N, C-alpha and C positions, 0 to 999 in steps of 0.2 A: 504494500500500500504506500502511496506517495505521501510525503509530508505537506504537500501543497494545501494551503488553507487551514492547516491545523498546527503548524509549527514553523516559525521563521528561521529555517536552517542557515540562511545567509548571515544572520546575526551572530552565529556561534561557530561557523565553519568557514574556512577559506582554502583556496587552491591556487596554484601557479600554472595550472593547465592552460588557461587563456593566455598567459605570458608566452609560453612555448608556441602556441598556435599563431602568434604574431610573427614568427620567423618565416622568412621566405625559404623556398626549397634550398637555395644555395647557402643561406645562413645556417639552416638546420644541418646540412651536410658538413659545413665547416665546423660548427660548434659541437655537434653530437655524433653524427655517423662516422666521421673519420677517426674518432678517438677509440672506437671499439668499446666493449662492455665487459664487466667483470662480475662473476657470481659471488654473492655474499651469503654466508650461512646465517641462520637465525642467531641473533645475539652478536654477530660480528660488528665491530666498531668501524664507522666511517671516519669520524673525527671526534676529538675530545675537547671539552671546555678548556680554554687557555692555550690551545695550540695556535701557532701562526698559520693562517690559511694560505694554501698555494693554489686553490681552485674551488670549484663548486661541483655539485653532483646532479645527474639526471637519472630518474628512476624509470627503467623500461618495464620492469615487472616487480611485484612485491610491495611491501610497505616498510617504511622507516620511521622510527620514533625519534623525536628531538626531546631531550630531557635535561633537567638540572639535577645535580646531586648535592644533597644537604650535608651539613657537618657530620651527621651520624651515618652517612653513606646511603640514605634513602633517596630513591629517585622520585622526581615529579615530572611526569610526561606533560609537555606543554603543547605538543603538536604531533599528529601522525600524517606523514606525507605518503602520497599514493603514486600509482602509475602515471607517467607523463608529467611529473612535477620536478621542479628544481629545488634544491636545498643547499644551504651553506653560503648563500650570497650576501647575507647581512654583514658578515665580518669583512668581506671584500669591499663592499660599498663604504663601510665605516672606517676602513683601514685600521682595523683592530683585530685582536685575537678572537677565536670562536667564543661566543658568550654562552654556549651550551654544547652538549654532546649529541651524537647521532649514532644509532645502531639499527641493524635490520631486525624487524619484528618477525619476519619469516624469510625463507629463502628468496633472495631478490637478485635481479639483474640490473646493474647500475653502471653508468658511464661517469668517469671523472673528467671534468673540463678544466684545463689549465686557466689560471687567473688571467693571463694575457689574452687568451682567446675570448673569454667572457667579456672583458673590458673593451676589446676591439669591436665586437658585435654591438655592445651597448652604445658605444660612441657613434657607430655608423648607422644604426637603425633607430630612428626617432619613434617608430611604432613600438618596437621592443622596449625601449626606455620608458615610454608612457605607460605601457601595460604593467611593467615592473613597478613603477611608481604607484599606480593605482592599486596593485596587489599589496604593496607595503602599507598604504593608507588603510585599506580594508583590514589588513592583518592587525593593525593597531586597535581598531574598533572591536575586533573579535577578542583580542587578548584582554581588553578592558572589560568586556562582558564576562569572560571566563574568570577574571580576577574577582568580579563582584560575587559570582555564585560560589567561588572557592572560599571567600571570607564570610559569606552570609548563609549559604545553602546548607541544608541538612545532609547527612550522609546519603539518604535515599534520593534526594534531589540531585546530588552530584553524580551518583551512580546512574540514575535514569538518564541524565543529560549525556553522560559519557557513552552509554549504550546507543542513544539516538545518533550521536556523532559518528561512532565507529561503524554503526550499521550503514549510514550514508556513505562512508568511505568504502565499505565492503561491497557496495553495488557495482563498483568498477570491476569488471572481469566476471561478474555473475551473469550466466546466460539469461536471455529475456524470458520472462515468465516465472523464473525461479526466485524464491525469497533469499536474500543475502544472509549468509551466516557470519556471525562474529567469532573469529578464531583468535582469541587472546588468552594468555594465561591469567589466572586470578590475580597474580602479583602485578602484571601489567595493567589490569583493570583498576586495581587499587591505586597504582601510581598515577594513572590517568585521572581518576576521580579525586585523588588526594585524601583517601581514607584508608583505614587499616584493612589488610587482607581478610581478617576475620569478619569484618563488617560486610565486605563484598560477598563472602560465602553465605552469611546470614540473610542478606538482602536479596540475593539471587534466589534463595529458597523461598522467601516471601513472594517475590515476583512470580515464581513458578506456581505457588499455591493459588495466587490470584489469576493464574492462566494468562499472564502478560507475556511470559517467555516460555520456551522449552529448551532443554539442554541435552546434549549427547557428548559425554566426555567434557572437554573444555569448550566445545562449540556451543554457541547460543543462537537461537532464532527468536525473533520478536513475533509473537502471535497477535498481539493487540497494540498497535502503535499509538492509538488514541489514549489508552490507559497509561501507556508509558509516558506519553507527553504530559498527561495529568499528574503523574508521579513526579515529573521534573519541576512542576510548579513554576514554569518559566514566566518571566515578566516581559 
């Protein structure tokens, strides 16, 4: 079931897919195709917070989590990047070290794009530059909304919102007519929602009893998106 009319997904989610679509065929060949792609196993690190950036990344297949690590070593997932998205460009544009870390959430196929090539295309293509600026502006709005629910939302509201967001991300690659499955570990769900793993397990059981979701192993399917949206208590 679509979220259209029942939940403003654009307020809580962003994507750089439209940025990539602004590239001409020649620019795409120069920036992405010529570089080749590398397989990343689940959990494999792309970059770590504090590293000096030497380029950005394009995801051909799979999902990548961007996260911050707290003093006690606990992760807070701040974004999940999907197929046809770019990541790692913030540090390049700011001329700073990476402000966060990135790792594959599942087996992924990813291209590394050297910094010089990225900046070259950015300078030559006004359309690409405008799309990237628009994406950055929207990303700020999304992060502001997420910060609001992280500081004020209950555990159930945070988990419900995380399930809505990752379900939307999981639509990419799901065959037409099939319901997307959420394939995340309970630890990753906890880190995305900003709650304890024990709370995730308890709340998922509640959602199952209310017939909002069904599970098989670690996979989750949403049976009733309207009820899940109500549980998120979005504003």
